[in-house]
N, C-alpha and C positions, 0 to 999 in steps of 0.2 A: 713268717716271708723271706722267701726268697732275696741273693744277692740283687739279683738281676731285678726283681720288683720294686726295691727298694734304690734303688739307683733311678731307675725310672720315673719312681714318686718323689723323688728329688728334684731331678730334672723338669719335671712341672712344676714344683714349689720354684723352682730358681724363673722358670716360664713367667710366671704370674706375680714373683715379685715376694713371695711367701718365703724371704730368707731363714726364720725361724723352724719353717719345717722343712726346708732344705736339709739347714744344718741338723736336724731328728732326724732324718733318713740317713743321711749319709755318715752319722757316727753311730748309726746302726750296721751301716754297710760296712764300714772300716773296723767294727768287729768281729764279721766275717770273713773278712779278707783284708788282716791287719798288714798285709807287704803287699798289695795295690796301691800305686800310687797315685794312679787317675781318683780314688775314692779318696785321699788324703786332698788330692788338690784341689776337687770342688768342694770337699767340705771347708778348706781355706779359702775356696772364692765365697761361699756361702756363708763365712764368718767373717769378712771383709765387707761384703754388702752389707751386714748386718751391725756394723761396725766395732764386729768385737777383735779390734786388730790382732791383741795379742794371741789370741787364738788362732787368730788367720796365718801370723808368723809363725807360730809354732806348726801347724800343719804343715804349711809349704815346707818348712824346715825338714818334718818327716816325708815329705814327698822326693825331697832331695838327696835324702839318707838314702833314700831307694834308687833315685834316678838320677844321678846327677849330674848327667849331660842334659837334663829338661830345663830347654832355654827359656818355654814360657814361663814355667814355672819360677826361675830365677828371677825373671822380669815381672811376675807378679808380685814375688817378694820384695822387689823394690817398689811396685807400687804402694805395699801398705804400710813400708817404711817413711815414704813419702807423706803419706796421710798420718803418720805419728810425728813427722817433722824430724826424722832421722836423717838428716844429711850423708851422714858418713855412710852409714851401713846401703843408703838408697844408693848410694854411685858405688859400691861395693855390688850390690847385688844385681844392676843394670852390666855391669861391667863384666862382671861374671858370665851375665846371659849373652853377650858380645865373644866372648871366650871360647864357651860352648857351641856358639852358631855365627860363626864372622857375617853371615849374609842375612841376619834377622835385623833387618830395618829399623822397626817399631824400638826394637833394643836400644839400636845403637842412636836413634831419635831421642829416647828416654835420659839415656846417658848423657845425650846433648841439654838437654832439659835440666838435668840434676847439675850438670858442671856451671853453666849457665848461673844458677838460684844462688849456686855457691858463688859467683863473680869468678869463675873461670872460663872465662870467654873464651880465650884462644883453645884450649880443649873441647867447648860447646862448640865451635867451631869446625873444627874437624870430625866430629862426631855427627853433626848434619852432613857435613860434607859424604861420609859414609852411606850414610843413609841415604844420599841422594846417588850415588853411584848404583846405587841396589836401583832403586826404583826413584828414576829421573823425575816422575810424576806427583813425586811424596810434597803436596802441598801445603800442608804444615811446616814440613822442615824447610823448605823455601823460606816461608814467612819466618821463622823461627831464625834461619841463618841469614836474611835480612835486617832483625832486630841485632842480631850479633854484631855484625859488619858497623852497624849503627851504633853502638855502644863502642863500636873501635874509632869509629870517626871517618870510617872508608865508605864516604856517604853514596860514589857513584857505584859501588860494589851493593849497598844494601838497594838502590831504585831497582837493578838487575833482579834483585832474586824477588822482590814485591812484582815484577814484573812478568818473573817466573812462574811464579804463585799464580797471577791471574790467568795468564796463557793456559795453565791446567784447570782451573777452575775460575770463569769469569764474573759469577756473582759474589765471589771471597771477598766479603767486606773489612775484612780485618785489613788485606793485604791493600786494599783500594784505601782505606784511613791511614796505613801509614806512611803510603805513597802521598795521599795529599799534603799532609804534614812534614814530608819532606819539602815537597813544592815550594810549601808557604814558607818553611827555612830559607829556599836561595829565593824567596822573594816572586815568584813565579805561580801568580793568584790565579791566571785565568785556568794551567792546568792544575793547580790547586781544588778549584771549584769542580773541572771536569771530574774530578775524583772523588766527590765529595756525590755530587750527581749521580756516578753512579754507583755510590751506597744505595742512595735513597730511591733510585729507580727498581733497586732490588729488595730495598724495606723502608717503605714509605715512613718508618716509625722509629728510627734509629735515631737515639738522642745525639750520638756523639755527629753523627752525620750533619744533622739540622744547625748543632749550634757549632760548630766548626767552618761549617758552610757562613753562617752569619759572621763569624771573626775572618774570614777570606771576604767577604765583602765589604767588612770595616777597612779590613786592608785596604781595598781596591780605592777604598773612596765612596761607595754607593751604598750610603745608609738607608734609605728607603727597603732594598734586597736584605740588607744586614738583619733592619728589625722585623722582617717577613719571617726571614728562617729562624730568629732569636723567639718570636711570638709561635712558632712551631712546636720549638725544644721546648719552650715553657710550657704549651700544652701536657706534656709528655713529663711534666711532672721535675725540668730541669733547673734548679735553683738560678744557677750561675746566670741564664739564658733570661731568667725573670730581671735582673738586675741590670743585665747589659742594653734589655727592651724598655726599663723606667728611664735611663738615661738616655734613650735615643729619644723617649716621648719628653721628657724635660726640654730636650732640644727644638720640639716642634716639625720632627721628623714624618713626613708621610709613607704610610708602608706601600712597599712597591713588590706585586705579587711577582714569586720566582717560579718562572714555567721549569719544571723538570722533563729533561729526555734523557732516551737510554743512552748510555755513555760507554764504551769499547777504549780498550788502549790506541786504537786508529786514531783514535781524536786527542791523544794527547803526543801526538807524533810529531 
């Protein structure tokens, strides 16, 4: 079988999730063209997907021996180290990806995540800011930057980041949840409730949305609505919601239905 045929079969296996088959074909292709960096790269990808992380790392390294400035390969190598929980080499690989391609926003984002996981929040923030300077609509970067500002205690900037994420993707529930939590911390419960309603109008089965909505209503002393929200969360398997609902039942609280409405950022301004 020719090199082209082996590569084609390998890609077909990748597309249908047959990673063992992909590895088999790419290994044969590597034997035919051992100096082709793409062949090593896709062998590494298939190995990573199959969970063969050591093999994947070695194949990515072989790619980079042939093509040292291959930013995607450095990025994927970092991902493999992340899966191995090797933070030091993860950071080193992502950093190298940014060095060989300063405009690779995904590499900057990944590096920020690695720094954040290691507790280096200032470095993480700088990476997210660099990613956003390349792509100002990078939703996940806005969200992670907001989390980083929150860890630093810069809560106004944290809110601004979640708003930017929602502006770029109005149904981004993670940003709505964190925005709601920040309003709750400020005891702005009406705005907090609006955020959770935005989550639930996007996904009516979001467990965090229902449970947090119940807590917000408790803080507003609207126990009937809190009970309704907790029971909805309980239906979805949230044990803590079951405990909260039980407490309200023991107090003789009567459930009051919560009518969800689609929400936008205009509702909290």
